[in-house]
Backbone as JSON, one array per atom type, in Angstrom:
{
  "sequence": "MKTASILISAAFVFAAAGASAQAQIFRCPGNVYTNSQAEAQSRGCKLMEGGNVTVVQGTRVNGAAATGVANVSAPGSAASREAVRVNSGDQKARDSDARAILEAELKKAETRKAELLKEYNNGEPDKLGPETRNHQKYLDRVAELKASIERTDNDIKGLQRELGRTGGSTASK",
  "N": [[-11.51, 50.95, 23.94], [-12.9, 50.59, 26.72], [-14.63, 48.42, 25.5], [-13.84, 46.86, 24.53], [-12.37, 45.66, 26.93], [-14.51, 44.6, 28.25], [-15.06, 42.86, 27.07], [-12.97, 41.41, 27.12], [-13.55, 40.75, 29.66], [-16.03, 39.34, 30.31], [-15.16, 37.21, 28.39], [-13.45, 35.46, 30.02], [-15.84, 35.07, 32.3], [-17.29, 33.29, 31.09], [-15.35, 31.13, 30.47], [-15.02, 30.31, 33.12], [-17.32, 29.62, 33.41], [-17.63, 27.48, 32.09], [-15.74, 25.5, 32.3], [-16.52, 24.78, 34.9], [-18.31, 23.86, 34.87], [-18.16, 21.28, 33.81], [-18.1, 18.11, 34.93], [-18.1, 15.56, 36.87], [-16.29, 12.82, 35.86], [-16.59, 9.42, 36.13], [-15.14, 5.87, 35.99], [-15.59, 2.6, 35.35], [-15.74, -1.03, 36.38], [-14.56, -2.69, 32.99], [-13.89, -0.9, 31.39], [-16.61, 1.28, 31.15], [-17.92, 4.77, 31.49], [-19.41, 6.5, 33.81], [-20.93, 10.11, 34.51], [-22.85, 10.15, 37.11], [-23.33, 9.48, 40.07], [-24.56, 8.13, 42.2], [-24.52, 5.37, 40.89], [-22.33, 4.91, 40.11], [-21.05, 4.98, 42.58], [-22.44, 2.31, 43.66], [-21.58, 0.56, 40.9], [-18.5, 0.21, 41.71], [-16.69, 1.65, 40.65], [-14.02, 4.18, 39.97], [-12.93, 7.53, 40.39], [-12.59, 9.78, 37.64], [-9.01, 11.82, 36.88], [-8.23, 14.54, 35.54], [-7.73, 15.81, 32.35], [-10.52, 15.96, 29.83], [-13.19, 13.54, 28.88], [-14.01, 11.77, 25.8], [-16.58, 9.51, 25.07], [-17.11, 7.3, 22.31], [-19.89, 5.73, 20.97], [-19.76, 2.4, 19.55], [-21.32, 1.71, 16.1], [-24.07, -0.57, 15.85], [-24.79, -3.73, 13.89], [-27.53, -4.18, 11.14], [-30.61, -6.25, 12.34], [-31.49, -7.97, 10.11], [-29.51, -8.26, 8.86], [-26.82, -9.12, 10.03], [-28.05, -11.32, 11.06], [-28.63, -13.32, 8.99], [-25.42, -12.93, 8.01], [-24.29, -14.88, 10.19], [-25.65, -17.02, 9.85], [-24.21, -17.87, 7.44], [-21.64, -17.9, 7.8], [-21.24, -19.78, 9.7], [-19.88, -22.66, 10.67], [-21.03, -25.92, 8.74], [-23.19, -25.34, 8.25], [-26.53, -24.92, 6.05], [-26.52, -23.61, 4.53], [-24.1, -22.06, 4.55], [-22.53, -24.44, 2.92], [-23.92, -24.05, 0.77], [-23.23, -21.07, 0.06], [-20.53, -21.93, -0.37], [-20.4, -23.6, -2.2], [-19.77, -23.79, -5.86], [-20.93, -23.45, -9.67], [-20.29, -25.16, -12.14], [-18.86, -25.14, -14.87], [-18.32, -22.28, -13.97], [-16.61, -22.39, -11.85], [-14.25, -23.41, -14.67], [-14.8, -21.61, -15.64], [-13.2, -19.08, -14.56], [-10.95, -20.75, -13.31], [-9.74, -20.67, -15.8], [-9.32, -18.31, -16.61], [-7.67, -16.98, -14.69], [-5.62, -18.69, -15.04], [-4.82, -17.08, -18.05], [-3.88, -15.16, -16.76], [-1.67, -15.5, -14.9], [-0.37, -16.88, -17.21], [0.25, -14.63, -18.67], [1.19, -12.54, -17.17], [3.93, -14.31, -16.99], [4.82, -13.92, -19.15], [5.61, -11.3, -19.2], [7.7, -11.2, -16.92], [9.34, -12.33, -18.05], [10.22, -11.2, -20.3], [11.43, -8.59, -18.89], [13.35, -10.21, -17.49], [14.8, -10.89, -20.09], [15.63, -8.32, -20.88], [16.67, -7.09, -18.79], [18.94, -8.59, -18.58], [20.69, -7.74, -21.02], [21.01, -5.37, -20.4], [22.65, -6.26, -18.83], [24.87, -7.48, -19.31], [27.1, -9.25, -19.13], [27.92, -8.87, -16.08], [29.66, -6.91, -16.96], [28.02, -3.92, -17.58], [27.17, -0.92, -19.96], [29.04, 2.16, -19.25], [27.13, 4.9, -18.13], [27.01, 8.29, -17.86], [27.47, 10.13, -15.7], [28.5, 8.56, -14.52], [30.97, 7.55, -14.71], [32.81, 9.2, -14.32], [32.44, 8.73, -11.46], [32.83, 5.75, -9.97], [31.8, 4.33, -7.75], [28.94, 4.53, -8.39], [28.43, 3.34, -10.14], [29.05, 0.56, -9.89], [27.11, 0.51, -8.02], [25.09, 0.15, -9.42], [25.9, -1.51, -10.92], [25.42, -3.52, -9.18], [22.57, -3.2, -7.94], [21.02, -3.9, -10.79], [22.68, -6.43, -10.94], [20.45, -8.03, -8.73], [17.7, -7.4, -9.44], [17.88, -9.09, -11.46], [18.3, -11.37, -10.18], [15.12, -11.04, -8.44], [14.07, -11.45, -10.47], [13.71, -12.78, -11.56], [13.41, -15.23, -9.49], [10.13, -14.61, -9.5], [9.84, -15.46, -11.6], [9.97, -17.82, -11.3], [8.52, -18.78, -9.39], [6.01, -18.18, -10.6], [5.68, -19.98, -12.62], [5.47, -22.23, -11.12], [3.18, -21.95, -9.62], [1.6, -22.09, -12.01], [1.94, -24.59, -12.55], [0.74, -25.57, -10.82], [-2.03, -24.65, -11.37], [-2.19, -26.49, -13.36], [-1.87, -25.67, -15.97], [0.98, -23.92, -19.07], [4.41, -24.7, -18.4], [6.54, -23.68, -19.91], [9.45, -21.91, -20.19], [12.29, -19.76, -21.43]],
  "CA": [[-11.28, 50.84, 24.84], [-13.76, 50.15, 26.76], [-15.16, 47.76, 24.76], [-12.28, 45.05, 24.66], [-11.85, 45.19, 28.05], [-16.26, 44.12, 28.43], [-15.46, 41.39, 25.84], [-12.11, 40.27, 27.74], [-14.37, 39.83, 31.24], [-16.4, 38.32, 29.79], [-14.82, 35.88, 28.19], [-13.38, 35.47, 31.38], [-16.68, 34.72, 32.77], [-18.23, 31.97, 29.86], [-14.21, 30.09, 30.39], [-15.46, 29.26, 34.23], [-18.07, 29.32, 33.25], [-17.52, 26.5, 31.31], [-14.76, 24.71, 33.43], [-17.44, 24.77, 35.83], [-20.16, 23.07, 34.04], [-17.69, 20.12, 33.86], [-19.13, 17.07, 35.61], [-16.94, 14.51, 37.82], [-16.8, 11.27, 35.41], [-16.1, 7.92, 37.21], [-14.76, 4.53, 34.67], [-16.16, 1.54, 36.15], [-14.82, -1.63, 35.53], [-15.03, -3.52, 31.99], [-14.3, 0.18, 30.3], [-18.02, 1.77, 31.05], [-18.14, 6.0, 31.76], [-20.82, 7.39, 34.32], [-20.86, 10.63, 35.57], [-24.24, 9.5, 38.47], [-22.55, 9.39, 41.2], [-24.94, 6.73, 42.86], [-24.21, 4.37, 40.18], [-20.54, 5.25, 40.82], [-20.86, 3.81, 43.86], [-23.22, 1.08, 43.41], [-20.64, -0.44, 40.8], [-16.83, 0.13, 41.97], [-15.99, 3.05, 40.25], [-13.17, 4.96, 40.25], [-13.3, 9.06, 39.75], [-11.21, 10.47, 36.48], [-9.1, 12.91, 37.15], [-7.23, 15.29, 34.64], [-8.51, 16.1, 31.17], [-12.36, 15.74, 29.4], [-13.37, 12.32, 29.0], [-15.26, 11.83, 25.26], [-16.96, 8.46, 24.53], [-17.68, 7.71, 21.63], [-20.39, 4.31, 21.35], [-19.66, 1.79, 18.82], [-22.18, 1.24, 15.22], [-24.77, -1.9, 15.71], [-25.25, -4.19, 12.97], [-29.07, -4.17, 11.41], [-30.71, -7.3, 12.8], [-31.7, -8.83, 9.37], [-27.82, -8.9, 7.86], [-26.51, -10.28, 10.87], [-28.59, -13.46, 11.11], [-27.55, -13.62, 7.37], [-23.27, -13.27, 8.0], [-24.35, -16.17, 11.09], [-26.01, -18.22, 9.11], [-23.44, -18.4, 6.09], [-20.32, -18.27, 8.44], [-21.07, -21.13, 11.13], [-19.72, -24.38, 9.44], [-21.92, -26.9, 8.74], [-24.69, -25.32, 7.9], [-27.08, -25.32, 4.82], [-26.04, -22.11, 3.54], [-22.27, -22.12, 4.34], [-22.53, -25.23, 1.96], [-24.46, -23.64, -0.85], [-22.47, -20.57, -0.45], [-19.3, -22.21, -0.89], [-20.5, -24.63, -4.1], [-19.73, -22.92, -7.6], [-20.84, -23.87, -10.7], [-18.51, -25.91, -12.71], [-18.9, -24.33, -15.35], [-18.4, -21.34, -13.49], [-15.32, -22.39, -11.8], [-13.44, -23.58, -15.35], [-14.09, -20.25, -17.11], [-12.06, -18.8, -13.44], [-9.8, -21.46, -13.63], [-9.01, -19.96, -17.03], [-8.8, -17.01, -16.39], [-5.91, -17.47, -13.72], [-3.9, -19.38, -15.84], [-4.53, -16.1, -18.19], [-3.42, -13.96, -16.11], [-0.13, -16.25, -14.73], [0.79, -16.76, -18.11], [0.56, -13.53, -19.5], [2.85, -12.2, -16.36], [5.12, -14.96, -16.76], [5.53, -13.7, -20.1], [6.25, -10.58, -19.55], [8.38, -11.61, -16.42], [10.15, -13.42, -19.18], [10.35, -10.81, -21.12], [11.69, -8.13, -18.44], [14.59, -10.52, -17.41], [15.77, -10.37, -21.22], [16.01, -6.67, -20.56], [18.03, -7.02, -17.46], [20.07, -9.62, -19.06], [21.11, -6.9, -21.69], [21.64, -4.29, -20.37], [23.73, -6.8, -17.66], [26.15, -7.4, -20.1], [27.27, -10.22, -17.92], [28.38, -7.98, -15.18], [29.54, -5.55, -17.41], [27.04, -3.13, -18.59], [27.96, -0.22, -20.28], [29.37, 3.2, -18.08], [26.41, 5.85, -18.26], [27.47, 9.39, -18.12], [28.21, 10.29, -14.43], [29.41, 6.83, -13.8], [32.78, 7.53, -15.82], [33.24, 9.47, -12.94], [32.14, 8.31, -10.34], [33.19, 4.25, -9.99], [30.94, 3.83, -6.74], [27.89, 4.93, -8.68], [28.6, 2.65, -11.57], [29.3, -0.45, -8.87], [25.85, 0.51, -7.59], [24.1, 0.47, -10.4], [26.0, -3.31, -11.63], [25.08, -4.28, -8.11], [21.1, -3.25, -8.4], [20.7, -4.95, -11.88], [21.9, -7.71, -10.09], [19.27, -7.72, -7.52], [17.11, -7.05, -9.99], [17.62, -10.12, -12.62], [17.68, -12.26, -9.32], [14.27, -11.01, -8.05], [12.57, -11.29, -11.59], [14.37, -14.93, -12.17], [12.61, -15.86, -8.94], [9.34, -14.24, -9.94], [9.69, -16.52, -12.96], [10.44, -19.6, -11.17], [6.98, -18.9, -8.49], [4.92, -17.95, -11.57], [6.28, -21.8, -13.38], [4.97, -23.07, -9.8], [1.65, -21.7, -10.16], [0.83, -22.5, -13.25], [2.38, -26.18, -12.45], [-0.69, -26.68, -10.07], [-3.15, -24.78, -12.33], [-2.15, -27.36, -14.87], [-0.81, -24.91, -17.38], [2.26, -25.09, -19.74], [5.38, -24.4, -17.76], [7.54, -23.5, -21.12], [10.3, -20.84, -20.51], [12.82, -19.11, -22.25]],
  "C": [[-11.89, 49.87, 25.74], [-14.72, 48.53, 27.14], [-14.43, 46.78, 25.18], [-11.9, 44.53, 25.8], [-13.54, 44.32, 28.82], [-16.01, 43.01, 27.99], [-13.96, 40.8, 26.51], [-13.16, 39.77, 28.75], [-15.02, 38.97, 30.83], [-16.56, 36.49, 28.43], [-14.36, 34.41, 29.28], [-14.67, 34.6, 32.09], [-16.95, 33.23, 32.58], [-16.86, 31.01, 30.39], [-14.27, 29.55, 32.09], [-16.29, 28.87, 34.44], [-18.17, 27.35, 33.07], [-17.0, 25.08, 32.34], [-15.96, 24.49, 34.8], [-18.53, 23.68, 35.85], [-19.6, 21.52, 33.62], [-18.28, 19.02, 34.66], [-17.83, 16.05, 36.01], [-17.38, 13.14, 36.68], [-15.9, 10.14, 36.58], [-15.81, 6.84, 35.6], [-14.93, 3.7, 35.62], [-15.57, 0.21, 35.23], [-15.87, -2.19, 34.09], [-15.11, -1.76, 30.9], [-15.48, 1.19, 30.1], [-17.42, 3.23, 32.31], [-19.16, 6.18, 32.51], [-20.31, 8.51, 34.62], [-21.86, 10.62, 36.47], [-23.18, 8.92, 39.25], [-22.54, 8.37, 41.99], [-24.6, 5.86, 42.15], [-22.81, 4.03, 39.81], [-19.86, 4.33, 42.05], [-21.45, 2.45, 44.31], [-21.98, -0.42, 42.64], [-19.52, -0.55, 40.94], [-16.27, 1.04, 41.56], [-15.42, 4.38, 40.35], [-13.06, 5.78, 39.44], [-11.74, 8.83, 39.02], [-10.79, 11.22, 37.22], [-8.52, 13.49, 36.11], [-8.46, 16.29, 33.71], [-9.89, 15.81, 30.16], [-12.1, 14.27, 28.67], [-14.07, 12.61, 27.67], [-15.18, 10.13, 24.94], [-17.64, 8.21, 23.07], [-18.8, 5.96, 21.29], [-20.27, 3.88, 19.16], [-21.34, 1.49, 17.5], [-22.63, -0.71, 15.67], [-25.03, -2.24, 14.35], [-26.25, -4.56, 12.59], [-29.16, -5.58, 11.76], [-30.56, -8.47, 11.52], [-29.83, -9.32, 8.71], [-27.25, -9.31, 9.03], [-26.15, -11.43, 11.24], [-28.05, -14.12, 9.86], [-26.03, -14.09, 7.11], [-23.3, -14.12, 9.09], [-25.06, -16.82, 10.5], [-25.03, -18.55, 7.93], [-22.13, -18.62, 6.32], [-20.47, -19.45, 9.65], [-21.27, -22.14, 10.37], [-20.64, -25.51, 9.74], [-23.3, -26.59, 8.1], [-25.26, -25.39, 7.01], [-26.87, -23.9, 4.27], [-25.18, -21.83, 3.57], [-22.26, -23.47, 3.35], [-22.97, -24.95, 0.74], [-23.69, -22.16, -1.02], [-20.96, -20.72, -0.55], [-19.14, -22.75, -2.54], [-20.58, -23.27, -5.31], [-20.15, -24.07, -8.41], [-19.64, -24.41, -11.12], [-18.19, -24.98, -13.25], [-18.24, -22.66, -15.45], [-16.85, -21.44, -12.95], [-14.21, -23.12, -13.09], [-13.32, -22.2, -15.48], [-12.67, -19.42, -15.01], [-11.04, -19.77, -13.26], [-8.7, -21.1, -15.3], [-8.81, -19.19, -17.06], [-8.19, -16.37, -15.95], [-4.9, -17.89, -14.44], [-3.53, -18.32, -16.71], [-3.62, -15.71, -18.17], [-1.63, -14.27, -15.93], [0.86, -16.15, -15.9], [1.07, -15.24, -18.62], [1.58, -12.16, -18.33], [4.14, -13.58, -16.19], [5.88, -14.24, -17.85], [6.52, -12.62, -19.94], [7.68, -10.45, -18.23], [9.62, -11.53, -17.42], [10.82, -12.16, -19.75], [11.38, -9.3, -21.25], [13.62, -8.58, -17.53], [15.68, -10.15, -18.63], [16.79, -9.11, -21.49], [17.15, -6.88, -19.7], [19.49, -7.56, -18.29], [21.09, -8.99, -19.74], [22.16, -6.14, -21.28], [23.06, -5.1, -18.85], [24.81, -6.71, -18.13], [27.1, -8.45, -19.29], [28.37, -9.68, -17.27], [29.55, -6.95, -16.2], [29.27, -4.53, -18.06], [27.87, -1.7, -18.67], [27.87, 0.86, -18.82], [28.36, 3.93, -18.51], [27.75, 7.12, -17.83], [28.0, 10.2, -16.65], [28.93, 9.88, -13.98], [31.05, 6.97, -14.46], [33.21, 8.71, -14.91], [33.74, 9.27, -11.79], [32.2, 6.46, -10.39], [32.05, 3.43, -8.59], [29.49, 3.97, -7.95], [27.75, 3.74, -9.98], [29.03, 0.63, -10.61], [27.9, -0.76, -8.24], [24.65, 0.01, -8.38], [24.39, -1.18, -11.15], [25.2, -4.05, -10.61], [23.26, -4.57, -7.8], [20.54, -4.14, -9.8], [20.76, -6.21, -11.12], [20.97, -8.47, -9.69], [18.08, -8.08, -8.64], [16.6, -7.83, -10.67], [17.54, -11.36, -11.2], [16.03, -12.2, -8.45], [13.54, -11.62, -9.43], [12.96, -13.17, -12.05], [13.13, -15.38, -11.07], [11.16, -15.79, -8.98], [8.51, -14.87, -11.33], [9.41, -18.06, -12.47], [9.08, -19.53, -10.11], [5.75, -18.85, -9.39], [4.9, -19.62, -12.33], [5.41, -22.1, -12.1], [3.73, -23.51, -9.97], [0.84, -21.86, -11.04], [0.75, -24.66, -13.61], [1.27, -26.7, -11.57], [-2.29, -26.0, -10.48], [-3.16, -25.71, -13.76], [-1.96, -27.16, -16.38], [0.74, -24.89, -17.8], [2.89, -24.24, -18.07], [7.01, -23.96, -18.38], [8.1, -21.99, -20.45], [11.1, -21.75, -21.07], [13.87, -19.7, -22.0]]
}
């Protein structure tokens, strides 16, 4: 019991010492913080009251990397013109890859639309188990199917437009 009271009183002593160790913090214009009273007076800083303040400095980009990025992003510089240029063979390969991806997406969307139309059954899809007792569930599913068909149809139209821009085929079912 005696050791517990000693530990508790020691904890109070350390807590009081920690609280008094917190120096005054001043906030200067431009979100700069300092704990130097002389600097705060010379800069016109205001005393911060309340809880502790934690300031984390940001990291800087390495000098060589920063100049390389600046040269590439500077408009009109030789480095930016070289970075934009792509070999015509590489560009044709990229275009054909993009066209192949768009055609595959179009085919998948058309297949999905055909499945949805089959399930939709001209607005009268077959009722599923719980829908026989709850007609609202059936109506909700019909509305969801109709919305899915419209979304898929819009996807198909968008893919066809994009294929038209790339010079690909726009044939649809």
